[in-house]
N, C-alpha and C positions, 0 to 999 in steps of 0.2 A: 469448511470455510463458512464465514458468517456474511451477513448482508454488506458490511463495510468492505470486506475483501472482494465480494462480487462487484461492488461499485468501483473499486480501485482497478480491477481487471478491465471493466468496461471503459474506464477513463483512459487507461493505457492503450486499449484497442482503438479508441477514437483518435488518440494522439498519433498512433501509427498510421491509421487510414487517412487522416486529414493532413498531417504535417510531414510524415516521413515518406510514405509510398510515392507521392507525386514526383519527388526529386531525388530519390535514393540512388537511381542509376547514375546520375551525374556526379553525386557525391562520392560514390564508390569508384568511378573511373578517375576522378580527380585525386583520389587518395587523400582527402581532406579530413582533418579532425573535426567531428561534428559538434563544435562548441555550442551552437544555438540549441541543438537537440539535447545536449547534456544539461544545459541550463533548465530546459523544460522538465527533464527527468528529475532534477533537484527539486523543483517546485512541486512535482507530483508526489515526491517522497521516496523515490526509488532507492536512494542511498541510505535510507534509514530502515530498510525492510528487516534487517537482522539485528537491530540495535534496540535495547530495552527502552521503554517509555521514560524511565527516570533520567536517561541521558539524551532525551529529545527524539528518540526514534519512533517508528511506527511499525512494530514487529507484526509479521503475518505468519500464518501457519505454513507448513511445508507444501501442502497442496496449492495454497495461494501463491507461494514463491515460484512453484513450477509453472503455473499458468501465466504469471507476470513475465517470467523469463521467456516463455514461449511467445508471448505477444511481442515482446521487444525483438526477438530473433526473427519473427515473422516479417517485421518491417525491415530489419537489417541486423545480421548476426553481430556486427561490430557494436551495436548498442547494448546487446546482452553481454558482450565481452567487456564493455566499459565498466560494468558493475560487478562482474563475476568475482575477480580477485578481491575487490573491495569488500564484498560480502563475506568471503572466507576470513579475511583479516578481522572484520568486525566480530565474527563468531569466535575466533581465537582470543581476542581481547575479552569478550564477554565471558568465555569459559575459564580462561587461565590468567588474565591480566591482573596485576595488582590494583588496589583501589586508586592509586595515583595514576597508573597507566590508563585506566578507564576514564577517570576525570579529565585527563589531559587530551585524549584522542577521541573518544566516542561522541561527545557533543558536536565537535567539528565534522566528524565523519557522517553523522546523522543528517546534516544539512547539505552535504556534498562540498562544503567549504574546503575540507581536506579529503582528498581521495587517496585510496590505499591500494597497494599491490603486493604480491609475493615475489621473492627472488629465490628460486630453487635450482633450476637447471644450470649446469656448467658446460663450457665448451668440451666436447668429447665425453661428457659424463652420461648423457642420456637420462634415463629414468633411474639409474643406480645412485640414489641419493646418499647412501651410506659411504659411497666412495668419493665424496666431494673433497675438494682441496682448499676451499675458502675457509679462512680461520679468523677468529676473534679472540686474541690472546691478551693476557694481562700486560699492561704497559709499565708496570712498576710503580704507578702512582694511584692505584685504585680504579683505573679505567681499563678500557679495552682498545686494541688496535686491530682494525679489520684489513686483511689483505687477501686478494684473490680476484676472481672474475665470475660473472654470471651471464647467461645468454638467453635469448628468447623471452625477455621479461616484458610482459604486456603492460601498457599504460605507464611505462617508466618515466617518461618526460612529464606527464600530467599528474603524477602521484606525489602528494606531499609526505606520505608515510610509506615506508618500505619495511616489510617483514622478511628479514634475511635469515635463511637457514644456513648455518655454518658450524664449523667445528670449534668448540671451546676447549676440547681436550683431544688432540689428534692421536694420543696413545691409548685411548680408552678401549677396553675389551669387555663386552662386544662393542663394535664400532658405533652403534647407534647411541650408546650411553655417553658419547662425547659430543653429541650434536645439540645445539641450542638455537632458539629463535631470538634474534636481536632486532629490536624496533628502533628505527631512526628516521630522521628527516634529512633531506639532501644538504650537503655542505662540502667544504674543501676535503679532498682526499677521495671523493667519489666522482668518477667520470662516466657520463652516459655517452658512449662513443658514437654509435651509428644505429640507424633504423634498418633492420634486416628486411630484405625484399621478400614479398609473399605473393603467391598466386591469387589468393583471395584474402578475406578478413582484413580489408583495407580500412583506412581511416584511423584506426586505433593502432598505435605504434608497437612494435616488438623490438626491443633494444638489447645491446650489450652493455654491461656494467663492469667497470674496473675499480677496484679498491686498492689504494696505495696509502697504507698507514692511516686509514680513515678512523678518526677518534669516536668512541662511543662510551658513555658512562656504564658502569656495571649495572646500574638500575635499568638499563635498556633491555636487559634479558627478559623475555616474556615471563611474567609471573615471578621474576627473580628466582627461577628454577633452572639452574645450570644442568645440562645433560638430559633434559626432558623434551627438547625441541622436536625430535623425530616423532615421538608418540603424539605430541601436541599437533604437529602438522598433519599426521595421518588422520587425526580426528577432524581437523578442518577440511581436509580433502574429501571427506564423505559428502559434505555439502557441495564441494566443487564438482564432483563427479555427477551428482544429480543435476547440477546447473548445466553442465556440458550436454547431458542427455536431453535436457529441456530445450537447449539451443537447437539441437538437431531436430527435435520435434517441430520447433517453430519454423526452421528452414524448410522442412518437408511440407508443412502446412502451406507456406507461401508458394512452394513449387506446385502443389496441388491446385491452389486457387488460380495461379497463373495459367496452368494447363487447362482448367475448366473454362476460364475466360476465353482463351484462344480457341478452344474447341467449339465455343458458341459463335465466335466472330468469323472464323475461317470457314469458308464454304467451298464445296466441290460437288460437281454433278447436281447443282441446284439445291443443296441443303447443307446445314452445318455438319462439320465432320464428325461431331459426337454422335450423330444419328446413324453413321455408317458402322457396319461390323468391321473389326471386332470392338470398336470404341463403344458401341451401344451396349454391349454385354458387360462393360466395365461398370456401368452405373445402372443396375437393374431396379433398384429400390428407391432411389432418391433423385430429384432433378439436379442437373449440373449447376443450377444457380444457387444451390443450398449445400455447400460443402460441409462435412461434419466438423463439429467443434466440441471443445470440452472433453468430457469423458466418453467419447464415442468408441467405436470398434477400432479406430485408428490409434488409440492411446497405447503406447508401449507398455506391456504388462509390468516390466521391471520398474519403470519410473512411477507408474501409478501406485503400485504396491508399496514402494519405498516412501512415496509422498504421503500416503494415507497412514503409514506407520509412525511417522515422525511429526514433531511439532516444535516450534520455537517459543511457544507460550506456555508456561514461563521458562521452562527448561529446554533441554535439547537431548532427548533420549538417543540411544544408539539407533542408527539407521543405515543398514547395509543393504543395497539393492539386491534382491534375490535373482536367481537365474531366470531368464525369460522362458516361458513354457511354449513349446511349439504347438500350434494349433493343427488339428487334423484337417486334411484337405476336404 
């Protein structure tokens, strides 16, 4: 990470502490889309983190992306979720998109004017992506017609661009050779039916999508490469998995900070509870007012190693998180 990335992380941290933390409980309980916070994230440059400068983005290294995601999730996991799929789609376009697809989408995505999401999961399909039934088949006039359904699609109502994983050759062998990614904006033939109820992860919607002869031009296939969508998406999900792990780290950091604050405020038997055993033995080497940050001993080994091994400047080398090593007690 360079000085600019350090400053960006500090800016996001200040935004979380000053704007998000004071009212996040009310926003979570109201299940309200955080439009004002999203606008602030646009101005900070969050939606351009994975987009090259030539298209108006402000690309960061993978370690920088991990820390930025953590800070957003530390304030509210839904904020990190609001940019997670967008980042994956940006990487897919950067890696595999045609020149026209990049020119059409990336500049608007960099500013957040157009937000993007992925549509992978199907009702009853779970994680078996090769067994999907949604199709995009030739319509006889040079275009495609999309039919099928997707579910648990995050940010569906607020995304102007959807990267749909679907079958363009249902009879292909092996099955993954018949899968493509189709890029499209919302229009007639696509119904976003209902917001699915969730225990947590409020504010950002998760929806069902239904396609009924939805029209798409043949040029909407990512990279104009039919049958390569499965391998393309697996490449994009490498970033998605690191992002999800970073969200977890941010939520864990927030839980630790809240626990420390409570341990200092709550008193019993005449002193703060953190000074009682066994609480006191939990923090033997640092004061409870100074929770660990950054690359501390609380950093998950897998995320840190993967982050340090990858970069988005200027390319995107392979980055597969290794198995976490168990520490000796």
